[in-house]
C-alpha positions in Angstrom: 147.3 81.6 134.0 146.2 85.1 135.1 147.7 86.6 138.2 145.3 86.7 141.2 146.6 89.4 143.4 144.2 88.6 146.2 144.2 84.8 146.4 147.4 83.7 144.8 149.8 86.7 144.0 152.8 85.6 142.0 155.2 87.5 144.3 154.2 85.3 147.2 154.8 81.9 145.5 158.5 81.1 145.1 159.8 77.7 144.3 156.4 76.2 144.5 155.9 77.3 148.1 153.3 79.8 149.2 154.8 82.4 151.5 151.8 82.0 153.9 152.7 78.4 154.4 156.4 79.2 155.1 155.3 81.9 157.6 153.1 79.5 159.4 155.9 77.0 159.8 158.4 79.7 160.8 156.2 81.1 163.5 154.6 78.0 164.9 156.3 78.4 168.3 156.1 82.2 168.5 153.4 84.5 169.8 152.6 88.1 169.9 155.0 90.7 168.6 157.7 88.0 168.1 155.5 86.2 165.6 154.5 89.5 163.9 158.0 90.8 163.4 159.4 87.4 162.3 156.6 86.9 159.8 156.8 90.4 158.4 160.6 90.2 158.0 160.3 86.9 156.1 157.4 88.2 154.0 159.4 91.3 152.8 162.5 89.2 152.1 160.4 86.6 150.3 159.0 89.2 147.8 161.6 91.9 147.5 162.9 90.9 144.1 159.5 90.6 142.6 157.7 93.6 144.2 159.3 96.6 145.8 163.1 95.9 145.6 165.2 97.7 148.2 162.2 99.2 149.9 161.1 95.7 150.9 164.6 94.9 152.1 164.5 98.0 154.3 161.1 97.0 155.7 162.5 93.5 156.6 165.4 95.2 158.3 163.0 97.4 160.3 161.1 94.4 161.5 164.3 92.5 162.4 165.5 95.5 164.4 162.2 95.7 166.2 162.3 92.0 166.9 165.8 92.4 168.4 164.6 95.2 170.7 161.7 93.2 171.8 163.8 90.1 172.6 166.5 92.2 174.4 163.8 94.0 176.5 162.3 90.6 177.5 165.8 89.4 178.6 
């Protein structure tokens, strides 16, 4: 099967689960910047081993730190 980088990229399908479906479930009760940061952190952790390595781990950390700041500011 040929890799379809637009509709079904291999680095977003792990263990038979599409990343987009996991993100939907993980952010169902979140909105705004909380949903964005959570989804992006998960996305980068999901694909790090199959795409950009440590760079994706660093991106996930960036989004987690941003999420922490947002939550702390909101009290």
